[in-house]
Structures are given as C-alpha cells and as structure tokens.
VEXFI-355857 format. One line per field, with one value per residue (C-alpha): y, z, x; residue in one letter. Coordinates in steps of 0.2 Angstrom, whole numbers. Example, Ala and Ser with C-alpha at 12.3 -4.5 7.8 and 13.67 -1.06 7.14 Angstrom:
<marzas>
v = -22	-5
w = 39	36
u = 62	68
aa = A	S
</marzas>
This chain:
<marzas>
v = 127	112	95	84	71	60	41	34	38	38	55	59	74	74	64	53	36	21	7	-9	-22	-6	0	-15	-13	5	1	-3	15	24	27	35	46	54	43	54	67	54	53	36	20	7	-11	-26	-40	-50	-66	-77	-87	-84	-85	-90	-82	-88	-94	-82	-74	-65	-47	-40	-23	-21	-5	10	-2	-17	-36	-44	-61	-60	-72	-60	-67	-62	-65	-70	-60	-65	-63	-45	-40	-45	-38	-24	-16	-10	3	8	10	23	33	50	45	31	13	5	-14	-24	-41	-55	-74	-89	-89	-78	-84	-80	-63	-60	-69	-57	-41	-48	-50	-32	-24	-32	-25	-8	8	2	17	6	-11	-13	-28	-36	-44	-50	-66	-84	-92	-108	-114	-107	-115	-101	-88	-70	-62	-46	-51	-57	-47	-61	-66	-47	-43	-59	-54	-36	-41	-53	-40	-27	-37	-42	-26	-6	-1	9	-3	0	-12	-13	-17	-29	-21	-37	-33	-27	-14	-9	3	-13	-20	-4	-1	-19	-16	1	-7	-21	-9	-3	15	18	9	8	9	0	-16	-23	-29	-49	-47	-58	-56	-67	-68	-69	-76	-90	-91	-92	-81	-69	-73	-91	-90	-86	-72	-57	-42	-26	-9	7	22	11	7	25	30	14	16	34	28	15	29	39	25	21	37	39	24	27	41	34	40	32	32	31	21	16	24	39	47	65	77	80	61	63	78	68	55	67	76	59	57	50	58	53	42	30	29	12	7	23	19	5	17	35	33	51	51	51	66	76	72	80	95	97	96	111	120	116	123	139	142	138	147	132	133	115	98	93	106	96	79	76	93	85	94	82	91	85	76
w = 9	19	10	23	33	47	47	63	64	46	39	20	10	3	6	-11	-13	-24	-20	-17	-33	-46	-45	-45	-34	-39	-50	-65	-65	-62	-79	-82	-67	-54	-40	-27	-29	-21	-3	-2	-12	-9	-15	-21	-7	-1	8	17	2	-18	-25	-43	-44	-54	-73	-87	-91	-75	-79	-89	-92	-87	-87	-77	-70	-69	-64	-59	-51	-51	-35	-25	-36	-27	-25	-5	6	3	-17	-14	-3	-15	-32	-26	-9	-16	-28	-15	-1	-13	-14	-5	-1	12	5	13	11	8	18	19	25	27	46	60	62	44	45	61	53	39	50	60	44	38	55	56	38	43	32	29	30	36	34	26	31	18	29	13	14	19	36	32	50	51	36	24	34	29	42	37	40	57	72	81	67	64	81	82	66	70	87	81	69	83	94	79	73	80	61	58	54	42	40	24	27	17	11	12	28	36	46	43	60	70	62	60	79	82	71	81	97	91	88	70	66	53	41	20	15	3	-5	-20	-22	-28	-45	-62	-81	-95	-112	-121	-136	-128	-114	-102	-88	-94	-79	-77	-59	-63	-51	-47	-37	-45	-44	-53	-55	-54	-34	-29	-21	-11	-6	0	10	18	22	30	41	46	51	63	71	75	79	68	51	36	18	6	-11	-24	-42	-40	-56	-52	-38	-36	-31	-20	-11	-9	1	12	16	20	32	25	29	13	-2	-15	-33	-39	-56	-65	-63	-77	-91	-84	-75	-71	-62	-44	-48	-57	-41	-31	-42	-41	-22	-22	-35	-24	-8	-17	-23	-7	4	13	22	28	18	35	34	21	31	38	33	23	30	35	38	55	53
u = 23	28	23	33	23	28	23	28	47	47	48	42	48	31	15	17	23	20	8	17	17	15	33	43	58	61	75	62	56	73	76	58	56	66	63	71	56	45	40	46	48	37	41	34	29	43	42	55	58	57	39	37	19	4	3	-1	-12	-10	-16	-32	-38	-55	-67	-59	-46	-34	-38	-22	-18	2	3	15	30	46	64	63	72	90	87	79	94	107	98	88	94	111	100	88	101	108	92	89	72	66	62	45	46	30	31	19	19	7	10	13	30	35	29	38	56	54	52	67	78	74	75	94	98	99	93	76	62	47	38	22	12	1	-12	-23	-15	-21	-16	-11	-12	-30	-39	-35	-43	-36	-26	-33	-51	-50	-46	-38	-27	-23	-19	-8	3	5	9	24	29	31	41	54	57	59	55	38	25	12	-3	-11	-28	-40	-56	-66	-72	-90	-82	-65	-66	-65	-50	-41	-42	-36	-21	-16	-20	-7	7	4	11	0	-12	-12	-31	-34	-28	-38	-55	-58	-65	-67	-67	-73	-69	-85	-77	-67	-80	-64	-59	-47	-36	-27	-30	-49	-51	-40	-37	-47	-37	-38	-50	-66	-61	-58	-76	-75	-57	-60	-75	-64	-50	-65	-70	-53	-49	-64	-58	-40	-26	-11	-8	-17	-9	-23	-23	-35	-37	-26	-23	-23	-19	-37	-39	-25	-35	-49	-40	-32	-50	-56	-42	-26	-10	-1	-7	0	-1	-4	-11	-8	11	7	1	9	25	24	9	16	27	12	2	16	17	-3	-3	8	-4	-19	-11	-4	-23	-31	-17	-11	5	6	0	-8	-21	-30	-29	-48	-54	-69	-85	-99	-116	-124	-140
aa = M	N	L	S	V	Q	I	G	K	L	R	M	Q	N	P	V	T	V	A	S	G	T	F	G	Y	G	A	E	Y	A	K	L	I	D	V	N	Q	L	G	A	V	T	V	K	G	I	R	L	N	P	V	P	G	N	P	T	P	R	A	A	E	V	S	S	G	M	L	N	A	I	G	L	Q	G	P	G	V	D	G	F	I	K	K	Y	W	P	F	L	Q	G	L	K	V	P	T	I	I	N	I	W	G	T	T	V	E	E	Y	A	E	V	A	R	R	F	D	A	L	G	G	V	G	A	L	E	L	N	V	S	C	P	N	I	K	E	G	G	A	Q	F	G	T	D	C	K	L	L	S	Q	V	V	T	A	C	R	Q	A	T	T	L	P	L	I	T	K	M	S	P	N	V	P	N	I	G	V	L	A	K	A	A	E	D	A	G	S	D	A	L	A	V	T	N	S	F	P	A	M	A	I	D	I	Q	T	R	K	P	K	L	A	N	I	T	G	G	L	T	G	P	A	I	K	P	I	A	I	K	L	V	W	E	A	A	K	A	V	K	I	P	I	I	G	M	G	G	I	Q	H	A	D	D	A	V	E	F	L	M	A	G	A	T	A	V	A	V	G	T	A	N	F	Y	E	P	Q	T	A	L	Q	V	I	A	G	L	R	E	F	M	E	K	H	H	L	A	D	V	K	E	I	T	G	S	V	I	I	A	K	K
</marzas>
C-alpha cells in the first residue's frame, strides 16, 4: 500500500502531520512518540521577533474540546533556529514551519529567512492574524489582504507554501481560490473558531484574554464542511484538520477532499494519536482493498438533486 502524498514539492511518507501549536517544536514530544513515523512535523507559529504570549489562564477544557488563547508565544526566528532547528534538522521527516506577522512585509521577511536556512520542508502561513496597517482586519478574511500576503511570501521563497485558512468567513471557496491564484501550493483547513467560556462560580471568563480559539472534536463536522467547500474551489492539495481523534475521523476529511490531515488537540491528552491514525488508515485501506491512500481523497458520494 502507498501512503505517501505530495504537498507541492513536499513529499510526506504518509498523510498525517500534527497541527501547529499542539506539538510544540517537535522536541517536546520526542520522548513520547517516534516522531520519524509522522508524515511531517508542523511546529508552533514563528514571528520575526520573540512574542511573550497572553497572560494566564490561557487554556480551558470545554464540552468536546478546548479553548485556548496562548497569544502565539514564540522565540522568534533567531531563537527558533538556535534552540529548536538542530533537533528538527536531524529528523528523517520534513518540518513544516508555521509563520505569521502583523504586516505583509513581516510575513515576507520571515519567509525569506527560512528560505535561506536550508532544509525546511514547507512554510505554513497563519493568516488568522490582524494586519495592523489595515485597522486590525484579519489577513485570512479579506481576499485582497490574503492575496497580498501569499504573493509576498511566494516572491520571498521557493519553499512550498501552505495557507492555513481562517474559518471565520462566509464563503471559504472564494478565499481558497484567492490563495491558490496568489501562488499557494496547498491549503490547511481549518484554524480554530472564536469562542468563550465562563466560570459560573466566579462569574469570570475562564480565559484571561476573555475569548479564545475553540478546537477539538466539537469543531470536526464544521471543519469537514469547510474542507469539502474548499476542495470544490481549488485544484491544490488540502491538509484537513479539526477534531481528529481516530483514523475514521481522518478518513472523513480525506473523503471530503483533503490530501493529508493534521492531528491537533488530541496530542494533549493522547500523544500517540497521530501514530494511531496512521495505523488505522492502513487497516482501512486493507479492509477496502485500496492500493493508494489517494484513492480516498474526494471519494465522498453526493447524490444528485
């Protein structure tokens, strides 16, 4: 059976990676799982300069999921290269580096820095960030801004670009096409959903930031719908994510149109989840006599009206 997939120029030995922000920088999980069995390691978001993140508490368990407002804490490009890159460079599997900024120019500069580093598998553009030059509008919710940031990064690097789409849009297909037209090699669908939780004993929000991003099983049906809609709009590969706990969940994403998947919140409570999903995909393929995992992609049957 062939489980390998291609994301632009990036080859993954199987279609399972981890979601940015749920796996640290890889080294944190190396004692818990064999990281080299993954299709790729996707690391926590990196901005040009260090970011302290939000005050605590910044994570809370909610019904069928998790709420977080970490605030994209990170060491910056130089800190990442010094502290984490030696470990990642020694892995047998590629590294996908999630990057972000508050201006188009900052995104491009981070992309340029990692392009010069050598050995990076791909860049994932987190476009669910506010553009300070445009009054705080999110890059991922405005076609013009999205096109600008993808175009700028495309000009700054030859590395595969994966645009991580915002779910907070009325029509993800339009924005997916804009990212594709601007030079994105693939899409990641989807990011977390804005949400809030209140401690009824104290009457205070459970997060210091008041609101945060909802992830986990609660968002899976919505995420699958977004993957399906995006897949109808573009020809480039999609990495589907949102609430994957088991191989069956991953198969749903693939059937909806994803080429690969990412395990996120489950990493916190069962670090073996991604490897279990890989094993489960093999079992599914054996059971259904499939020779190539790509046979699953887009195979959902939609009855004609």
